[in-house]
Backbone as a ProteinNet text record, in pm:
[ID]
protein_1_A
[PRIMARY]
MSEIIIELAPTGSIETIIAPTFGPMVVGSSNLDNLEHVQESSIMTFANEGNALFVHIIILLNPITPVENGTIQIIHEGQGYELPLSSTSSAARQLEFFNIPASFVTSFVVKNCAGVNLAASGNQVIVSPQYEI
[TERTIARY]
3892.2	3989.9	4044.2	4177.7	4225.5	4227.2	4230.8	4182.7	4348.7	4286.7	4350.2	4374.9	4538.6	4542.5	4571.2	4531.1	4491.9	4538.6	4661.5	4665.9	4730.4	4701.7	4676.1	4858.3	4830.3	4949	5089.5	5193.5	5287.5	5298.6	5341.7	5343	5521.8	5579.3	5579.7	5710.4	5778.1	5845.4	5976.5	6094.5	6209.8	6241.9	6386.6	6348.2	6416	6288.3	6306.5	6374.8	6488	6602.2	6534.5	6616.4	6523.1	6627.9	6657.7	6841.3	6766.7	6874.6	6847.4	6817.6	6837.9	6810.6	6663.4	6629.6	6462.6	6395.4	6351.1	6254.4	6076.2	5992.2	5807.1	5814.9	5692.4	5611.8	5492	5393.5	5298.9	5277.3	5241.6	5186.2	5096.5	4997.8	4816.2	4741.6	4746.1	4717.7	4572.1	4467	4319.1	4296.9	4372.4	4306.7	4231.8	4195.3	4099.5	3985.8	3996.1	3833.7	3733.8	3631.8	3469.1	3496.7	3599.3	3640.6	3475.8	3463.9	3288.3	3321.7	3241.3	3293.2	3347.9	3458.6	3476.2	3557.1	3595.6	3666.6	3788.7	3835.1	3997.6	4098.7	4156.1	4199.3	4221.8	4328.1	4424.1	4562.3	4590.8	4747.6	4891.6	4959.7	4996.7	5144.8	5186.4	5366.4	5481	5611.3	5727.6	5818.6	5920.7	6054.7	6104.1	6162.8	6303.2	6417.6	6415.1	6526.6	6647.9	6641.7	6771.2	6792.1	6665.3	6746.2	6711.6	6548.7	6495.1	6451.9	6491.7	6399.1	6285.5	6268.2	6127.2	6023.9	5912.6	5900.2	5713.6	5760	5611.9	5506.9	5367.1	5287	5201.2	5113.5	5041.7	4976.8	4797.2	4666.3	4643.2	4628.8	4579.5	4465.7	4303.1	4155.1	4107.3	4045.8	3936.9	3762.7	3768.8	3626.1	3477.4	3484.3	3384.4	3379.9	3228	3229.3	3225.8	3322.9	3339.5	3177.3	3166.8	3030.3	3144.6	3050.8	3163.3	3269.4	3357.4	3465.5	3563.3	3532.8	3522.2	3705.4	3749.7	3938	3923.3	4067.4	4169.3	4231.4	4266.1	4360.9	4442.9	4562.5	4643.7	4721.6	4687.9	4725.6	4775.3	4917.7	5031.5	5044.5	4960.3	5032.8	4936.8	4824.1	4732.3	4817.2	4856.5	4859.8	4873.1	4796.5	4774.1	4765	4759.7	4751	4634	4598.8	4497.2	4451.3	4434.4	4433.1	4245	4221	4035.5	4069	3915.1	3899.2	3807.3	3814.1	3683.8	3582.6	3450.7	3326.5	3287.8	3423.3	3384.5	3372.6	3222.1	3171	3179.1	3224.1	3286.9	3403	3509.4	3643.6	3754.6	3839.2	3976.4	4041.9	4149.9	4230.2	4362.9	4447.6	4570.7	4567.4	4602	4592.7	4796.4	4907.1	4950.5	5041.9	5097.3	5121.1	5256.5	5366.1	5455.1	5548.4	5688.5	5734.8	5737.1	5626.7	5615	5697.9	5731.3	5849.6	5824.3	5950.5	5999.3	5915.2	5954.1	5940.6	5714.4	5742.4	5566	5513.8	5559.9	5505.2	5595.2	5590.5	5679	5534.2	5404.6	5268.5	5196.5	5076.8	4956	4850.5	4712.1	4651.8	4553.5	4515.2	4392.6	4323.9	4209.1	4112.6	3992.2	3892.1	3787.7	3725.1	3744.3	3634.5	3573.6	3575.7	3501.1	3386.9	3279.4	3113	3008	3106.3	3110.2	3183.1	3142	3243.3	3328.3	3477.7	3511.7	3592.2	3582.5	3546.1	3594	3480.9	3473.1	3698.7	3759.2	3829.6	4022	4042.7	4197.5	4227.3	4221.7	4248.2	4416.7	4497.3	4639.2	4689	4795.3	4877.2	5060.8	5057.2	5235.8	5316	5411.5	5467.4	5608.7	5724.3	5838.1	5919.8	6086.7	6130.2	6163.3	6215.9	6261.9	6368.7	6422.4	6629.1	6645.3	6724.3	6784.2	6909.5	6901.1	7041.6	7140.9
11330	11254.4	11171.2	11092.2	11039	10888.8	10824.4	10665.5	10582.5	10465	10418.9	10269.2	10246.6	10097.6	10013.2	9924.4	9836.5	9689.2	9633	9526.3	9414.1	9240.3	9166.4	9184.7	9169	9161.5	9098.9	9097.5	9057.7	8911.4	8857.9	8673.4	8650.7	8502.4	8458.7	8563.5	8482.4	8575.2	8529.3	8609.1	8621.3	8626.4	8605.1	8528.8	8746.3	8735	8897.4	8837.3	8942.6	9065.8	9184.3	9147.8	9233.5	9310.2	9412.4	9533.6	9575.2	9544.7	9531.8	9674.8	9814.3	9949.1	9952.3	9890.5	9869.5	9798.3	9821.5	9624.3	9681.5	9617	9623	9775.6	9805.9	9901.9	9990.6	9981.9	9933.6	10165	10138.2	10360.5	10284.8	10197.8	10260.6	10190.5	10214.8	10149.8	10209.4	10295.2	10350.7	10337.2	10423.9	10488.5	10369.8	10242.6	10157.6	10139.6	10161	10208.3	10186.2	10132.2	10213.5	10267.7	10211	10260.4	10224.8	10262.7	10248.5	10237.1	10119.6	10045.3	10146.9	10105.7	10220	10383.2	10312.7	10506.3	10424.1	10557.2	10539.4	10574.6	10520.4	10543.1	10678.8	10774.6	10855	10760.8	10892.9	10912.3	10833.2	10706.5	10672.7	10669.4	10639.4	10718.7	10616.4	10582	10477.3	10517.2	10520.9	10628.4	10502.7	10503	10323.2	10388	10455.3	10467.5	10310.5	10225.3	10135.1	10084.9	10163.2	10251	10037.4	9956.8	9886.5	9917.3	9804.6	9834.5	9731.7	9667.8	9573.6	9629.7	9647.4	9588.6	9508.6	9484.1	9376.1	9441.9	9423.8	9513.5	9395.7	9398.8	9286	9438.5	9364.7	9455.5	9330.7	9395.8	9261.9	9351.4	9296.4	9315.6	9191.8	9303.7	9219.8	9148.2	9097.1	8990.4	9125.1	9094	9133.6	9008.5	9039.6	8893.8	9015.1	8973.9	9064.4	9003.7	9069.7	9087.7	8938.9	8894.6	8761.1	8862.8	8787.5	8930.4	9020.5	9085.1	9224.7	9215.7	9294.8	9269.5	9424.7	9356.3	9591.1	9605.1	9743.1	9742.7	9917.1	9892.4	9947.8	10069.9	10178.1	10258.6	10411.8	10385	10586.6	10591.4	10666.6	10790.3	10754.1	10651.7	10673.7	10469.7	10420.2	10260.9	10230.7	10065.8	10009.9	9926.9	9801.5	9628.4	9596.9	9506.8	9425.5	9319.4	9249	9106.4	9057.9	8944	8947.8	8879.8	8901.1	8833.5	8699.9	8644.6	8493.4	8601.3	8494.2	8584.6	8478.3	8396	8398.3	8439.7	8372.4	8468.2	8492.5	8581.1	8706.9	8641	8697.2	8606.6	8737	8726.8	8794.8	8781.1	8876.3	8864.9	8933.4	8817.7	8851.5	8859.7	8985.9	8990.2	9084.9	8996.6	8995.7	9031.7	9215.1	9207.4	9231.5	9161.3	9063.6	9163.3	9222.9	9229.5	9382.9	9488.2	9641.2	9637.3	9770.2	9857.2	9998.3	9973.6	10032.9	10177.7	10224.5	10395.4	10418.9	10308	10250.7	10327.5	10287.6	10298.6	10436	10597.3	10682.1	10812.9	10772.9	10833.2	10719.7	10619.2	10608.5	10582.4	10438.6	10434.5	10329.4	10278.1	10152.6	10216	10134.3	10097.4	10013.8	9993.5	9930.3	9848	9779.6	9750.6	9601.9	9570.2	9434.9	9393.6	9530.3	9568	9587.4	9597.2	9599	9714	9787.8	9797.2	9807.2	9816.6	9676.4	9778	9640.8	9617	9795.6	9843.9	9935.4	9950.5	9917.2	9877.8	9784.5	9791.7	9666	9615.1	9663.1	9665.4	9797.1	9678.6	9771.3	9753.1	9839	9821.9	9800.9	9714.6	9685.1	9683.8	9745.2	9786.6	9756.4	9668.5	9647.6	9567.4	9621.7	9645.7	9469.9	9459.6	9336.4	9352.8	9219.7	9256.1	9150.4	9065.7	8997.4	8926.5	8816.5	8769.6	8721.5
-461.7	-420.4	-497.3	-542	-587.7	-477.6	-681.9	-619.7	-598	-490.1	-453.5	-469.4	-537.9	-575.4	-464.2	-450.3	-345.4	-398.1	-375	-370.6	-243.6	-324.5	-153.6	-135.5	29.3	106.5	10.7	34.9	-42.7	126.2	10.3	78.1	75.1	231	159.9	349.7	397.5	463.3	527.4	562.2	628.2	762.5	769.6	945	988.9	1096.2	1140.7	1299.2	1283.1	1313.3	1409.6	1555.8	1644.1	1685.5	1624	1697.2	1872.3	1939.5	2094.8	2100.4	2006.7	2021.6	1956.4	1847.1	1783.6	1737.7	1782	1778.3	1774.9	1768.5	1750	1851.9	1800.2	1852.6	1788	1959.6	1926.2	1828	1765.9	1709.9	1657.3	1698.2	1714	1878.8	1955.6	2058.8	2081.1	2004.2	2030.5	1917.7	1753.3	1602.4	1621.2	1569.6	1559.5	1626.7	1705.2	1832.7	1825.8	1814.1	1691.2	1521.7	1463.9	1351.5	1310.4	1230.5	1161.7	972.8	937.4	793.6	687.9	636.1	537.1	595	695.6	746	770.3	789.8	807.3	961.1	1006.5	1123.3	1051.2	1228.3	1189	1199.6	1201.5	1053.5	1167.2	1154.1	1221.5	1178.5	1285.2	1219.6	1297.7	1195.2	1258.4	1243.3	1363.3	1298.3	1258.1	1146.2	1108	1116.4	1235.2	1360.9	1298	1271.7	1219.1	1104.4	1022.4	867	798	839.5	751.5	633.9	575.3	490.5	400.1	485.6	516	681.3	653.2	827.1	803.8	905.1	998.6	1035.9	973.8	1076.7	1116.6	1217.8	1276.9	1357.6	1294.6	1329.2	1447.4	1556.4	1680.3	1662	1664.5	1703.9	1805.9	1867.4	1982.5	1878.5	1898.4	1883.7	1726.5	1672.3	1539.7	1464.1	1332.5	1285.2	1160.8	1045.9	942.3	856.4	771.3	674.3	569.2	516.6	383.8	280	258.8	154.7	205.1	330	425.1	473.4	430.4	460.8	593.8	612.9	628.1	620.9	561.2	448.8	520.6	531.5	440.1	382.1	388.6	296.6	335.1	237.3	266	57.8	88	-24.2	-139.2	-114.2	-289.5	-301.7	-247.5	-220.5	-73.9	-110	2.3	-58.4	77.2	42.5	160.2	118.9	198.5	228.1	320.5	412.4	374.4	357.6	359.1	553.6	554.7	645.1	671	676.9	773.4	825.2	810.1	867.2	1024.6	1049.8	1166.1	1319.3	1346.5	1419.5	1510.1	1622.4	1682	1743.5	1664.8	1704.7	1773.4	1778.5	1810.2	1640.8	1612.7	1457.7	1471.5	1443.5	1428.9	1287.6	1233.8	1058	1081.6	1011.1	935.8	859.9	761.9	653.3	630.9	616.4	575.9	477.4	476.4	380.6	294.1	409.5	321.3	368.7	228.7	247	376.4	486.9	541.6	513.7	384.7	320.6	417.6	375.2	429.2	529.3	616.7	761.8	780.1	697.2	775.4	823.1	755.9	722.4	689.5	738.5	704.4	803	768.4	777.4	794.4	857.5	834.7	818.4	697.1	706.2	699.8	729.6	784.6	645.2	617.6	528.8	545.1	688.6	757.5	774.8	662.1	654.7	776.7	919.2	1029.1	1092.1	1278.6	1279.3	1380.9	1422.9	1451.3	1643.9	1704.2	1863.6	1955.1	2023	2147.8	2160.2	2226.6	2240.8	2222	2292.8	2250	2142.8	2057.8	1922.9	1923.6	1798.6	1847.8	1693.9	1701.6	1558	1612.6	1517.7	1575.6	1466	1489.5	1332.2	1379.2	1324.9	1344.6	1223.2	1203.9	1128.8	1105.2	993	943.5	858.3	891.5	888.7	842.7	680.6	661.1	681.4	663.3	771.3	636.4
[MASK]
+++++++++++++++++++++++++++++++++++++++++++++++++++++++++++++++++++++++++++++++++++++++++++++++++++++++++++++++++++++++++++++++++++++

């Protein structure tokens, strides 16, 4: 198995314009349900029909209590980004990865490094194209 290089998710944001025919899309509605610690979700894809250069990935998690230093990672072809999780008890979470190259979401997975299994249901992965003005 090849080594995966993980970087902290890019910071900063830009105004997001949603084209009338191409907007946010749920790409994973059950891919994260019961996902065990250090396991990867099934592969998710997003068709970049609007030719955006970057996307915004939102991960909605039903309540969990992660361990200290727990993270959630998104991975595409050996490269990835991660966001740290607070260890707040039994809290629902919204994780947002900004300025992710659109090519990343042609085929990607989410890796659970929270230290606990993710909730049994209600988790979602949403991808939205980002357009600069």
